[in-house]
Residue frames as qw, qx, qy, qz and C-alpha x, y, z in Angstrom:
[[0.884, 0.233, 0.400, -0.072, 130.88, 129.52, 137.59],
 [0.372, -0.402, 0.592, 0.591, 133.63, 128.53, 135.20],
 [0.444, 0.464, -0.356, -0.679, 133.34, 128.86, 131.43],
 [0.175, 0.121, -0.961, -0.179, 133.57, 125.07, 131.13],
 [0.141, 0.343, 0.842, -0.392, 130.48, 124.61, 133.29],
 [0.370, 0.550, 0.120, -0.739, 128.60, 127.32, 131.38],
 [0.358, 0.384, -0.662, -0.535, 129.47, 125.68, 128.07],
 [0.084, -0.045, -0.995, 0.033, 128.48, 122.25, 129.37],
 [0.249, 0.444, 0.639, -0.576, 125.16, 123.60, 130.68],
 [0.410, 0.534, -0.171, -0.719, 124.45, 125.33, 127.35],
 [0.284, 0.254, -0.855, -0.353, 125.31, 122.15, 125.45],
 [0.059, 0.201, 0.941, -0.268, 123.02, 120.15, 127.74],
 [0.356, 0.524, 0.356, -0.687, 120.15, 122.59, 127.13],
 [0.403, 0.481, -0.468, -0.623, 120.68, 122.47, 123.36],
 [0.162, 0.105, -0.972, -0.131, 120.79, 118.66, 123.41],
 [0.184, 0.347, 0.804, -0.446, 117.62, 118.48, 125.49],
 [0.400, 0.560, 0.097, -0.719, 115.79, 120.98, 123.22],
 [0.377, 0.391, -0.663, -0.515, 116.82, 119.18, 120.02],
 [0.043, -0.046, -0.995, 0.074, 115.76, 115.83, 121.54],
 [0.296, 0.459, 0.598, -0.587, 112.37, 117.30, 122.45],
 [0.427, 0.542, -0.221, -0.690, 111.95, 118.66, 118.90],
 [0.252, 0.249, -0.881, -0.312, 112.87, 115.29, 117.38],
 [0.086, 0.229, 0.931, -0.272, 110.36, 113.51, 119.62],
 [0.362, 0.532, 0.329, -0.691, 107.65, 116.05, 118.71],
 [0.347, 0.437, -0.532, -0.637, 108.27, 115.42, 115.01],
 [0.186, 0.042, -0.971, -0.146, 107.31, 111.76, 115.47],
 [0.335, 0.288, 0.649, -0.619, 103.89, 112.50, 116.96],
 [0.210, 0.368, 0.798, 0.428, 101.14, 111.36, 114.55],
 [0.215, 0.185, 0.027, -0.958, 98.92, 114.10, 113.10],
 [0.317, 0.428, 0.841, -0.094, 95.25, 113.18, 112.77],
 [0.140, 0.112, -0.353, -0.918, 93.32, 114.49, 109.80],
 [0.384, 0.429, 0.734, -0.362, 89.51, 114.53, 109.60],
 [0.094, 0.126, -0.538, -0.828, 87.95, 114.60, 106.13],
 [0.235, -0.331, -0.810, -0.424, 84.41, 114.56, 104.83],
 [0.484, -0.621, -0.336, -0.516, 81.16, 114.71, 106.77],
 [0.248, 0.093, -0.693, 0.671, 81.54, 115.63, 110.44],
 [0.401, -0.647, -0.613, -0.211, 78.44, 115.16, 112.61],
 [0.062, 0.371, -0.342, 0.861, 77.98, 118.11, 114.96],
 [0.488, -0.167, 0.373, -0.771, 74.53, 117.95, 116.56],
 [0.890, 0.122, 0.209, -0.385, 72.93, 114.94, 114.88],
 [0.261, -0.365, 0.847, 0.284, 74.40, 111.68, 113.64],
 [0.467, 0.144, -0.622, -0.612, 73.22, 109.64, 110.66],
 [0.228, -0.142, -0.955, 0.128, 72.11, 106.91, 113.04],
 [0.195, 0.311, 0.498, -0.785, 69.40, 109.32, 114.29],
 [0.436, 0.175, -0.412, -0.780, 67.62, 109.08, 110.92],
 [0.524, 0.088, 0.764, -0.366, 64.52, 106.88, 111.25],
 [0.007, -0.065, -0.840, -0.538, 63.24, 104.68, 108.42],
 [0.115, -0.569, -0.783, -0.224, 59.65, 105.55, 107.47],
 [0.227, -0.806, -0.403, 0.370, 59.54, 108.67, 109.66],
 [0.224, -0.617, 0.192, 0.730, 62.13, 111.04, 108.20],
 [0.618, 0.737, 0.273, 0.020, 61.91, 112.72, 104.82],
 [0.639, 0.409, 0.040, 0.650, 64.44, 114.36, 102.51],
 [0.058, -0.821, 0.010, -0.567, 63.72, 117.71, 104.15],
 [0.692, -0.703, 0.112, -0.120, 64.30, 116.45, 107.70],
 [0.889, -0.063, 0.106, 0.440, 67.48, 114.61, 106.69],
 [0.443, 0.593, 0.051, 0.671, 68.73, 117.75, 104.94],
 [0.300, -0.841, 0.048, -0.448, 67.89, 119.86, 108.00],
 [0.825, -0.550, 0.126, 0.030, 69.58, 117.44, 110.42],
 [0.827, -0.174, 0.305, 0.439, 72.68, 116.38, 108.51],
 [0.023, 0.725, -0.291, -0.624, 73.10, 119.01, 105.83],
 [0.654, 0.584, -0.321, -0.358, 73.97, 118.48, 102.19],
 [0.967, -0.103, 0.215, 0.085, 75.14, 114.92, 101.43],
 [0.391, -0.567, 0.542, 0.482, 78.77, 114.28, 100.55],
 [0.084, 0.190, -0.763, -0.612, 77.66, 112.52, 97.35],
 [0.752, 0.217, 0.267, -0.562, 74.60, 111.16, 95.62],
 [0.701, 0.049, 0.687, 0.184, 74.36, 107.92, 93.68],
 [0.088, -0.280, 0.540, 0.789, 75.33, 108.32, 90.03],
 [0.205, -0.161, -0.768, -0.585, 72.38, 106.55, 88.49],
 [0.396, -0.602, -0.690, -0.064, 69.93, 106.73, 91.38],
 [0.037, 0.499, -0.166, 0.850, 69.31, 110.20, 92.80],
 [0.692, -0.556, -0.182, -0.422, 67.24, 108.60, 95.59],
 [0.863, -0.304, -0.228, 0.334, 70.36, 107.54, 97.53],
 [0.003, 0.926, -0.241, 0.291, 72.45, 110.00, 99.53],
 [0.838, -0.024, -0.352, 0.416, 75.91, 109.27, 100.95],
 [0.276, -0.919, 0.214, -0.183, 77.53, 110.88, 103.98],
 [0.876, 0.192, -0.272, 0.348, 81.23, 109.96, 103.98],
 [0.290, -0.899, 0.296, -0.143, 83.77, 110.64, 106.73],
 [0.880, 0.202, -0.295, 0.314, 87.36, 109.52, 107.22],
 [0.429, -0.860, 0.275, 0.020, 90.06, 109.84, 109.86],
 [0.859, 0.342, -0.203, 0.322, 93.67, 109.36, 108.83],
 [0.514, -0.811, 0.183, 0.212, 96.96, 109.79, 110.68],
 [0.686, 0.625, -0.209, 0.309, 100.39, 110.68, 109.35],
 [0.687, -0.662, 0.125, 0.273, 103.62, 110.23, 111.23],
 [0.372, -0.580, 0.427, 0.585, 106.71, 112.13, 110.10],
 [0.210, 0.472, -0.562, -0.647, 107.58, 111.16, 106.53],
 [0.261, 0.115, 0.957, 0.047, 105.47, 107.99, 106.33],
 [0.221, -0.278, -0.618, -0.701, 102.42, 107.63, 104.09],
 [0.485, -0.219, 0.270, -0.803, 99.09, 108.50, 105.75],
 [0.126, -0.103, -0.985, 0.056, 97.22, 105.61, 107.36],
 [0.508, -0.342, -0.260, -0.747, 93.42, 105.58, 107.28],
 [0.004, 0.082, -0.868, 0.490, 92.28, 104.57, 110.76],
 [0.301, 0.443, 0.730, -0.425, 88.52, 105.06, 110.37],
 [0.167, 0.029, -0.489, -0.856, 86.14, 105.45, 107.45],
 [0.316, 0.401, 0.762, -0.399, 82.34, 105.58, 107.63],
 [0.169, -0.049, -0.540, -0.823, 79.94, 105.69, 104.71],
 [0.326, 0.356, 0.702, -0.523, 76.27, 106.15, 105.55],
 [0.081, -0.132, -0.686, -0.711, 73.90, 105.46, 102.65],
 [0.332, 0.357, 0.552, -0.676, 70.42, 106.89, 103.09],
 [0.031, 0.186, 0.796, 0.576, 67.91, 105.60, 100.52],
 [0.393, 0.247, 0.265, -0.845, 64.57, 107.23, 99.78],
 [0.547, 0.383, 0.743, -0.049, 61.51, 105.59, 98.26],
 [0.205, 0.105, 0.549, 0.804, 61.11, 106.32, 94.55],
 [0.153, -0.559, -0.534, -0.616, 58.51, 108.99, 93.91],
 [0.519, -0.803, -0.273, -0.109, 58.18, 109.80, 97.61],
 [0.150, 0.762, -0.409, 0.478, 60.40, 111.57, 100.08],
 [0.807, -0.530, 0.157, -0.210, 60.32, 108.95, 102.86],
 [0.028, -0.612, 0.790, -0.031, 63.53, 107.30, 104.07],
 [0.924, 0.049, -0.232, -0.299, 63.43, 103.62, 103.07],
 [0.929, -0.112, -0.190, 0.298, 66.84, 102.45, 104.35],
 [0.111, -0.912, 0.375, -0.126, 69.85, 103.64, 106.35],
 [0.965, 0.031, -0.106, 0.237, 73.00, 101.55, 105.84],
 [0.227, -0.897, 0.376, 0.046, 76.34, 102.18, 107.51],
 [0.916, 0.279, -0.146, 0.250, 79.57, 100.83, 105.99],
 [0.468, -0.819, 0.275, 0.187, 82.96, 100.95, 107.70],
 [0.118, 0.716, -0.651, -0.222, 86.54, 100.41, 106.66],
 [0.436, -0.154, 0.886, -0.029, 86.08, 96.64, 107.12],
 [0.654, 0.515, 0.503, -0.231, 83.32, 96.62, 104.49],
 [0.307, 0.798, -0.322, -0.406, 85.60, 98.11, 101.83],
 [0.924, 0.165, 0.292, 0.181, 87.22, 96.11, 99.07],
 [0.288, -0.578, 0.464, 0.606, 90.59, 96.49, 97.43],
 [0.721, 0.652, 0.160, -0.172, 90.24, 97.08, 93.70],
 [0.640, -0.222, 0.474, 0.563, 93.05, 95.87, 91.45],
 [0.351, 0.810, -0.062, -0.466, 93.64, 98.52, 88.84],
 [0.858, 0.352, 0.244, 0.284, 94.84, 97.52, 85.40],
 [0.400, -0.666, 0.213, 0.593, 98.30, 98.98, 84.90],
 [0.516, 0.252, 0.560, 0.597, 98.22, 98.83, 81.11],
 [0.074, 0.557, 0.030, -0.827, 97.92, 102.08, 79.19],
 [0.631, 0.660, 0.404, -0.065, 95.92, 102.88, 76.11],
 [0.539, -0.075, 0.348, 0.763, 98.35, 103.56, 73.25],
 [0.237, 0.813, 0.145, -0.512, 98.08, 106.88, 71.49],
 [0.737, 0.584, 0.215, 0.265, 98.65, 107.62, 67.86],
 [0.164, 0.945, -0.242, 0.147, 101.82, 109.33, 66.74],
 [0.754, 0.245, -0.420, 0.440, 105.43, 109.04, 67.66],
 [0.557, -0.814, -0.088, 0.142, 106.80, 109.66, 71.11],
 [0.403, 0.784, -0.303, 0.363, 109.82, 111.90, 71.18],
 [0.737, -0.179, -0.410, 0.506, 112.85, 111.25, 73.33],
 [0.345, -0.830, -0.188, 0.396, 113.95, 113.86, 75.85],
 [0.409, -0.324, 0.354, 0.776, 116.81, 114.92, 73.60],
 [0.176, 0.409, 0.643, 0.623, 114.49, 115.33, 70.58],
 [0.177, -0.858, -0.481, -0.018, 112.08, 117.42, 72.66],
 [0.417, -0.703, 0.012, 0.575, 114.90, 119.61, 73.94],
 [0.345, -0.120, 0.492, 0.790, 116.44, 120.15, 70.49],
 [0.086, 0.582, 0.675, 0.445, 113.03, 120.78, 68.95],
 [0.223, -0.892, -0.370, 0.135, 112.16, 123.45, 71.51],
 [0.413, -0.582, 0.171, 0.679, 115.54, 125.19, 71.18],
 [0.303, 0.033, 0.581, 0.755, 115.62, 125.32, 67.38],
 [0.348, 0.527, 0.322, -0.706, 111.99, 126.36, 67.02],
 [0.052, -0.091, 0.764, 0.636, 111.94, 124.77, 63.57],
 [0.178, -0.391, -0.760, -0.487, 108.62, 125.41, 61.95],
 [0.141, -0.475, -0.644, 0.582, 107.30, 127.37, 64.90],
 [0.208, 0.692, 0.157, -0.673, 106.49, 130.50, 62.90],
 [0.705, 0.596, 0.356, 0.146, 105.60, 130.89, 59.21],
 [0.535, -0.114, 0.236, 0.804, 108.33, 132.29, 57.01],
 [0.068, -0.087, -0.246, -0.963, 105.95, 134.51, 55.08],
 [0.455, 0.089, 0.360, -0.809, 102.27, 135.42, 55.41],
 [0.724, 0.192, -0.381, -0.543, 101.08, 132.79, 52.86],
 [0.512, 0.143, -0.840, 0.112, 102.52, 129.83, 54.72],
 [0.745, -0.567, -0.069, -0.344, 101.04, 128.06, 57.67],
 [0.364, -0.655, 0.648, -0.136, 103.22, 126.69, 60.45],
 [0.612, -0.204, 0.761, 0.071, 105.10, 123.47, 59.58],
 [0.762, 0.595, 0.221, -0.133, 104.33, 123.79, 55.85],
 [0.530, -0.463, 0.452, 0.548, 107.92, 124.83, 54.96],
 [0.191, 0.534, -0.393, -0.723, 106.94, 126.22, 51.59],
 [0.108, 0.065, 0.949, 0.288, 105.53, 122.96, 50.27],
 [0.446, 0.178, 0.038, -0.876, 102.32, 123.90, 48.42],
 [0.449, 0.005, -0.806, -0.385, 101.39, 120.43, 47.20],
 [0.720, -0.375, 0.071, -0.580, 98.35, 118.92, 48.96],
 [0.038, 0.282, -0.933, 0.222, 99.00, 116.08, 51.37],
 [0.769, -0.142, -0.223, -0.581, 96.41, 113.30, 51.27]]
């Protein structure tokens, strides 16, 4: 076999391998977060029959509890996929809310919410102003290099007093 054919065959193998690697990089990666049902699913919980203890034994510790009502447990799961350098895309989200009767341990309601039940919340982009003066990048850099007022000059001074003993009101 001539050296030209060997080189061409090697180049063909390298091209095929790099093409296979590029195609593999575009395969979406699925990510599973939150509650994952193994033996029992939240839909197996029966209203009026199950108690906190049976729910805890079947499903385990809830993902979250209601902030102001400790009688509601949430089991939250989500599946998202990410392809190459793109942002992740949530393909499935389930929130199961299990409510218990107040003062008793009986299950009073089991509600399942999906991604379609969610709502988009418009966040307010304004910021709360803070007191004081904001320093520019150059002022911060020069202030950190000079170290002005970083350490007291003598033991009677406090930092940033610069020898001024008059009270500041």
